[in-house]
N, C-alpha and C positions, 0 to 999 in steps of 0.2 A: 577725260570728260565722258568718253564712251563707257569706260568701266564704271563710273559713278552712276550713269544712266541705267546700266544693267542692274546695279545693286538696287536702285530705286524701284525698278520693275519687279525684282525678285521678292522684295519685302511684301507688297500687297498680294502677290501670287501665293506666297507661303501662308499669309493670313487667311486667304480664301480657301486654300487647301485644308487648313486647320478647321475652319468653320464647316467644310464639307465632311471632314472626318467625324467631327462632333455630331453633326446632324445625322450622319449615317449610324453612329453609335446609338443615338437616341431613338432613331426610327427602327432599329433592328428588333426591338422588343418593347417592354414596358418603359415608359418614362417615369420620372419621379412622381408626377401627379397621379398617374394610373396606379403606381406601386403603393403610394400612400393611401389612396382611396380603397384599394383592395385590402390592405392591412386593416383599415378601420372597420371593414365589414366582418372581420374574422377574429379580431383581438380587442379586448376591453382596453380602452385608452385611459391614461392618467387623468385624474380630476383636475380641473382648472389649469389647462395647458398654458404655459408661459413662453415656451420656446420650441421651435421645430427646425431641425437641420437635416440636410441630405448630402450624402457623398456617393460618388460612383467609382467603381474599380473594376479591373479585368484581370483574370488569372487563367492562363492556358486557354485563352479564347472565349471564356465565359464572363459575361458582365454581371455585376451585382450592385444593387442599391443598398446603401446603409442609411436607415432612417432613424432619427432620434427625436423623441418627444420628451419634454421636461415639464413636469407639473410642480405644484407647490411642495409636495412631499414625496414625489415619485418620479422615476425616470424609466423610460422604455426604449430599448434599442432593438431594432428588427432588421434583419438582412433578407433581401428578396432577390431571387434569381431573375435576371432581366428577361431571359428567353422564355422560361416556363411560368413565371409568376409564383413559383413555389417559395414558401417561407423557409429559409435555410439556416436561420439563426435568430435567437431571441435572448435578451437579458432584461429582467425587470428588477428594479431596486426601489424599495420603499424605505425612506429615512426613518419612519416610525416602526419599521419591522425589526424589532429587537426583542430579546428575551425578557427584559425587565417587566415584571408585572404580569406576564403571560402565564396561563395554566400550563403545566408540563404535559397535560393530556392533549394530543393533537385534536383539532376540531374536525379533521378529515381522516377517515380510515384509509387503510392501504387499498381496499377494494375501490373506494370512491376516488382515490388518487389515480389508480390505474385507469379507471373509466374516464377521468378527466384527460389523462395523457393520450389515450386512444382517440378520444373525441377531438383533441387538438390536432393530432396527426391527420385525421380525416380532412380537416380544414386546411392545414398547412401544406399537405401533400396529397391533393385530391386523387391523383392516379397512383403515385408511388407508395402510398401507405398500404396498398394491397400486397406489396412485395416485402413487407416488413413483418417480423415475428418477434415477440418478446423473447429475449435471450434466456437461456438456462441460468446464466449468471446475471439476469436482467434486473432483479429487484435488490436494491440496497437501501434499506430503510430501517430495518430492525436492528438496533444495537445488539451485538452478541451477548452483552450482559444485561440487556433490558434497559428500559427507562425512557429517555427523552428523544423524541423525533421532532426535529425542526422542519425537515423536508424529506420527501420520498424521491429516490433516484431510480429511474428505469432505463434499461438499455434494450433497444430493438435492433436485431440483425437483419441485413438484407438476405432475401432468399432468391436463389437463381436455380432454375430447373429442379426445384424442390430441395436444394442443398444450401445450407447457410454459407454466406460470404461475410464472415465476422469483421473484416476490415472496412466494410461499409455499413452504414446504419445511422442510428439516432440515439443520442443521449438526452434525456429529458428530466427535469427536476420540478417537482410539485410542492408548493408550500403546504406544510401540515397545518398551518394556521388559517390560510385563506382558500386553499384549494386551487389557486392560480398557478399557471406555468410561470416559473421565475427564471428558468434557464433552459435553453434548448440548443443543441448543435446537430448539424446534419453533414454527413460525408457520403459522397456517391461518385463512383468511378463511371464516367460517361463514355469512356473510350475503349476499354479493354474488352476483348471477346472472351467468352467462357466455353471451354470444351464441353461437349455433351456428357451427361452423367448417366446415360442409359446402359453403358457397357463398362462396368467397373469390377475390380476384384472384390472378393468378400472381406469382411473384417477379419475373419479367421486366417485368410491367406496373408493379409497385411501383418497380422501378429507374428506369423511364422517367418515372414521376410525380415521383420525387425530382429527377431531372435537369431536367425541364421546369420545376420550381419553384425552381431555383437553389440546391439543397442544397449543391452544390459551388461554391465562390467562389474567384476569383483574388485573392490577398492577399499581403502581406509578413508574415513570421514570423521571430522571432529565437531564437537559442539562449538557453536559460534561465539557464545558469550557466557562463560561459566560464571556462577555467582561468586560473591565475595568469599575468599578463603577456599574456593574450589579450584581444582586443577582441570584443565581441558580434558574431556573424556573422548577417547578415540574409539570409534565403532568400526567393525568390519561389515561392509554392506554390499549388497548387489544394488547397483544404481544406474539410472539413465542420466549420463552427464550431458549438460547442455541440451536439455529436453526440447527446447524450442527449435533445435536444428535437426531433430530426428523425424524424418518424414518418409512416407511410402507413397509413391505416385499411384493413385487409385486406378488409373487407366493402363499404365504400362507395367506396374509392379516394381518399378525401379526404387531402390533404397537410396535416398539422397540426404545431404547434409546442408541444404540451403537454409538461409534464415529468412524470416518474414516479420515485419512489424505488425503488432496487433494491439490496438488501443484497448486499455482497460484490463489487460491480462498480464500478470507479473510472473513470467516464466523463470524457474530456478535454473541457475547455472552452477552446478557443483564444480568444485576444484578451482575456485577463483582466488588465487593468490593476489592478483591485482585488485579484483573487486573487494575482497575481504580487507586488503590493506587500505583501500580507499575508505571503506566504512570504519575501519579501526582508527584511521587518522581523524575522521570526523568525531568519532566517539572520544578519542583522546583529547580533542579540543574541548569537549564538554566536561571532562574530568577536571577536578580542581588540582592544579599543579602543587607539588610540595614546595612551599616557599623557601627562598634562599636561606633564611635564618634557621630553618628547621633541618637543613642538610646535616649539620653537625650532630644531630640527635640520631641519625641513621648510621649504624655501625657498618664498617667494612665496604662502603661504597666509594667509588672513585670521585674525586673532587672535579669541579668544572675544568680546571687546568689539566688534570690528569686525563680526563676524557678527551680534551682537545689534542693532547699529545698522542693518544692512541689513534685518533682520527687521522692525524697527519702522517702516521705511519702507513696508512692505507691509500692515501691519495696526496697529490701535490696541491698546495694552495698557491695560486698564481699571485704575482706581485700586485699590490694595491687592494687586496681583499682584507677587510677588517671584521672581527667578530662583532656582530650586532646584537645577538641575543642568545640566551641559553636557558633551558629549563629542565628540571628533573621531574619525571612523572611516572605513573604506574602503567605498565603494559596492559592493554585491553584484554588480551587473551590469557596471559599468565599473571595473575594478580600479585604473585610474590616477586615479580621481576620489575626492576626500575630501569628506565632509559633516560639518557641525556639527549636532548635535541639542541643542536648547535646551528647557528645561522651566520654566514659571512656575507658582506655586501661589498660591491665594487661600484664606485661612482667616479668615472674618469671623464669629466666634461671636456678636458683638453683634447682627448682623442675620440670624443663622442662615443664612449663605451659605458655600458652598465652591465651588472651581472649579479647573480646570487648563487651561493653554494650552501647546501644544507646537508646535515648528517645526523644520524641517530646512532648512539653508542650504548651498548650494554653497560650499565653502571656497575655491574659486578665483575666483569672480566675484560672490558675494553673491546669487545667484538663489534665490528662495524655491522649495523643492522640495515641502514639505508644511506644512500648518497645520491645527491642530484646536483647537477652543474648547468648553469645557464649563463651565457655571456652574449650580449648583443653588440654587434659592430656593424657599421654601414655596409661592409662588403660581404655580409653573410650570404646573400642570395647569389653571389657571383662565384662562390667556391666550387671547384670541380669535385665530383664524387670519385675519390681516388681508390676507395676500397669496395670490393664486391660484397654481396651479402655473405658469401662463404668466408671471406677474409674477416668481415666484421664479427661473424660467429666465432672464429678462432681467437680474436681479440677478447671477446666476452669470456670464453672458456679459460683463457690464460689468466684473466683477472680473477675469476672465481677460484681457480686452482691455487693462485698465489695467496689469496686470503683464507681459503677454506679447503686445504688439501684433502682432509678426511671426508668432509661432506661431499666434495666433488666426486668421490668414488660411489656415492649413494644417490646419484641423480641421473636422469636421462633427458635429452632434449625433447620437448613437445613439438612435433613437426607442425608445419603450417597447415597441413591437411587436417590434423587433429584439432586445430584451432578454428577450422572452418573459414579460413581466409587465405587468399593466394599470396605468393611472394611478390610484392610490388617492387619492380626493379628500380624505379626512380625515387624511392623514398630516401630522404636525407638521413634519417635515423633508422638503423636496423635493430629490431627488438627481438630478443631471445628469451624464451621461457624454459626453465628446467624444473622438472617435478621430482620430488623425493620418492625413492623406491624403498619399501620396507617389506621384508620377507617375499621379495619378488613381485609385490603388488604396488600399484601406484597410490600415492597419497597426494592428491592434487592440491590440498590446502597448504602444503609446505613446498619449499623450493626456492629458486632464484629467478629474478627478472633482471635483465641487463639490457641497456640501450647503448648503442655505439654510433657515434657520429661518423658517417661514411666519408665526409670530407677531410676530417682531421684524424680519424682513427682513435679518438678519445672515448672513454666510457663516460657517458653523460647521466646515466641513471643506473642505480644498483639497488636491489631490494632483496633481503633475506627474510624468510619466515620458516622457522624450524622449531617446532614445539616439542617440549618434553612430554612424556606420558607413556603409558603401557600400551603396546600394540598386541592385540590378541592373535595367537597363531591361527593360520587358516586351516585348521583341522576340523573334520566332521561338519562342514558347512552345508547349507541347503544347495541343491542343484540350481543352476541358472534357470532352468525351465520351471521348477517349482516356485522360485522367487518371482519370476515373470508372471506366472499365473496369479500369485497373491497380489501383485501390483495391479494387474489388469482387472482384478475383482473390484477395485475401488476407482482407480484412474483409468477409465476405459478408453479405447481408441475411438476417435471421432473423425468423420469425413467432412471436410470443408473445402470450398474454393479458397485458395490462398494466392496472393501475389508475392512471389518469392523475390529475394534480392541476392545477387551473386556478384561480388566485386571482381573486376578483371585485374590483370597484372598492371594496368595503368592506373588503377584506383577507381575507375568508373563503375557504377552499379548497373548491372543488367537486370531488369525487372521482367518477370514472366508469370502469366496467370496459369494456374494448374489446379488439379483436383487431388487432394492429398488426405491420407490418414495420418493422424497425429494424436499424441496424448491429450486428453480433454482438458486437464488442469495442470497448474504449476506444482501442485502437491497432491499426493505423495509421489516421489520418484525414487525413493530408497526403501529397501527391505533389509532388516537386520539379518545377516547371513547365518546366525545361529538360531534365533528365536522365531524368525519369520514375521516379526512385528513390522508394520509399516512405520516409517519414520518421517518426521518433518525435515525440511532442508536444514534446520538448526541442529538436527540430531536427536531431538526429543521424540517420544512416541507420538505417532499421529492418531488422534482419536477420531474415528468415523462418526460424524454427527448427522443424523437424519431426523429433523424435526417433523413430526407427524401431526396432522390435524386430529383433534379429539373426535372420537366416534360416539361418545356417550353423553353429549350435551344438547343434542337436537331437541328442541321443544322445552328445554329447561328455562325457568324464569330468568336465570342469569346468563343465558347463552351469549347474548351480545357482549356483556362485560368480560366474560371468559375469553371470547374471541379477540376482544380489544387487547387484553393482556398478552394473548398468544402472539398477535401481530407485533407487539412491542418487545417481545422477547422476555417478558416478565415471567411467564409460565410456559411450560412445554419442554419436552425432551425427546428421548427416543421412543417413549411409549405413546399409545394412541388413546389412553384413558385418563380423564381428569378426575373422576369420582366426585362429582359436584355435591353429592349428598352426604359424604363422609365428613366428620369433624376435621377442621384444619388444625395442624399441630403448631406449637410455638415456633419451631424451626422454619416451617414452610411460610408462616405468616410474616415472620421477620425477614426472610429472604425476599418475599414478594415486595415488602415495604421498601427495602433497600434498593432493589432493582427499579421499582416504580419511581423512586426519588431521583434516579439518575446517578446514584452513588456507585462507587466501585467496591467490589468485595475486597476485604483486606486492608482498608484504610486504617491508619492509626497504629498503635502499639499492639503487639501480640498479646493475647489474653493468657494470663498465667492460670494453669490448672483447668483450662477448658480444652479438652482433647477430642474434639469432634471435627474430623476433616471435612465433612459435608457442609455443616452449618457454621463452623468456626469463622471463616472469612466474613460472613454476613453479620454474625454477632459482633465481631471486632469492629466493623464499620458502624454498626448501630451504637456501640459504646462511644466510638470516636465522635459521632454526630450528636450525642446527647440523648438518643432515643432510649437506650438502656443504661442502667447503672452497672459498673464493673463488678460490684459486690452483690448484685441481685439478678443473676442470669437465670431465666426460666429454662427448665429442662426442654431441649429441642424436640423430644419425642412425645411429650405430654401435650394435651389439647389446649388450645387457646380459648380463653373466655372473653366475654363481651367487654367487661370493664378494663381488662388488660389490653385488649385491642384498642380501646378508646385512648388509654394512656399513651400507647406507642404512636398512634397516628397524630395526636395533638402535640406530642413532643417533636415529631417529625415536621409539623407545621410551625414549630417554635412558639407554641401556645401553652407549653407545659407549665410554666411558672404562673401564668394567668389562671389556668384551669385549677391549679393547686390552692388558690385562695379560698378560704373557707367562709361560709356564712353569707355569701353574696349571690349564690345561684339557686334558682328554683327549677327543680326537675319535674316536668309535666307528666309524670307517670304515677300509676296507682301503687307501685312498690317502692316509692322513694325512700321509705324508712329502712328498706333492706340494703340500701346503698350506703356504704361508710361515708361519714361526713367529709373526709379528706378526698373522696372520689366523686362527690356530687358535681363538682365543676367539670370534671372530665365527661361525665354522663350527659350533663346539660349541653355542653358545647358539641359533643359528638352528635346529639340529636339535632341541634340547631344548624350545624353545618352539613346535615344529611350524610354524615359518615356512616351512621347506623340508623335503623328505623326501630321504633318501639314495636312490640309484639303484643297485640290485644291490650294496648294501653299500659304495658309493663316494660321495664328495661331489661330485666333478668341479668343483673351484673355478673353472676357466676355461670350463666348459660353458655354453652358451647356454640361455636359458629361453624356452620358447614362450609365446605370449600367454595361452593357457588356464591354464598353470601359474603365470604371473605373477598372473593374477586370483585364483587359489587362495591364493597367497602373501600377497597384499594383504588378502584376507578374513581369513586367519589372523592377520595383523598387526593388523587391527582388533579381533579378539577379545582380543589381548594388550594393546592400547592402552587405557589408562584416563585419564580426564580429571581 
């Protein structure tokens, strides 16, 4: 009875405590009412609001209100920091906001979008916006091949002591149609301290420290994805492997290999057998497999049963496993190679066990390419780790040596320190990576990966990547210093605050704030050891692209239209001259039209007999889209005339057939008789749609168009073009 009475007393006390905790939470900062009222003073609300919801959450001691408004055709979600009242997140969705029927020309320019973003930040972060700066990588709106912008994306980095801290900041998206903020996210470290930045080593000192510590390595590297019928090409390169781990402490001068997460930056990691194999498996899944009935047509390949027999020579198949699937497909890296993928399944409900075994077999010679084994049983977590990491490594090497005795002589173990991860003593599975050595140099793309279960001593994963190809001899190569100078000429060192992460032997991450020099970008990180060419991570030549604003259009009547096309990526390159008063060529006008339409260069079938590398891909797309006829291609270096431009634009608008109708159009110009009858519809519609203007009441069908007027015509074309 006493116990029951105690329980009855405890229940209301707990309820009272819960009320007090909730009251404390609400009184610590903004309540839902204050947060909603504040948001409504700063952000345009949906029209005809039908629903409003609010949620509250806490993370690491900071409270946050999630406010959601729903109107007839629009939803708005806003996150508010309870303590400061800062708006820390926003997402706006309009059901009517779709591409159908919209002009492909954004109603808002890049400059206007940036002004809107900055104005929003002043309202959302009244104090913190002063600590933000538009990132060097901060604008993502111009498609590299030109054309359609639906929204503009900007990134702002946090600045501390005058130094960027790129792991904190803001990402904001502005609608190109309405100019509204449609997405916004905010990240801010409120706890970490930042070391002072007044006494740091120079960039030149950091470069020397990197060089002295072997940041640049002479190695072999292959193209990631050769074309159909091509063999993988192997390059000899000076490269910075795992560039995201190459850091120099700007205060102490220490060379370190700590890693750090950085939102929005894709750092290259050369030598990724694992990474490449993962990508290749994904790519393999996208390739069409050669159907079972077609196998007989392919000479000298192993059958499915033969492939299975070869597989079972390499590993034991436990009792109860049955072949579930098999497929024959083309290797992603070596197009002339075929692989068998075999899958076995175990379903033992009686013993509460299930499992899978997979293998890939070279269909030409029966070589085991990969193997994986997974069996689940109820006592998995209770098994003692009977094998040390060193014993597991010996098992892995014995397995490789048994399967590939010759290749075993051409590999070396990649130590944990080189992988930038410690040896975690309590890991159930021990992973070993062995890289291929050619001419005494590492080829990180090739080698073996083996995983060993430390409880059973079994190999549970095995992967081989060993490409054929010619390996250039390392004779007469550039010096490392020369290659490093070339690399730093484009991918310069940058000093940032970074919060690094270092795993301990127990697997726990230790985070630490520091001031570091690092390579500014993910590319380029490779230099051809013979030519000195910068290379992409794919192995292709890296083209340095510096788009420069035009210096010869100020005050020109078409300045605004030229700048619009520049912002969209339709015009512009490495030069700073547009030459607005020169006649536009056929090739340049067609290129502008293709890019302005949002089409990709090189669509459709290759043009026979048209051997112009500069304009060929654009002509090819124009033919594919019905803008040009394959049998009537204008010379790309000759000048475009007004009637030809009219034809091209109206065909791009899918009005070509209507414009070609004869006898129904009236051209309101004095020189109508000079326009061929079959072209009068094109002239009339070009004038009616404001694609072109008459000149002194004449159309001038054979008159040339200068580049400035061509830009204006293309902008007007984009206004008329709907998706």
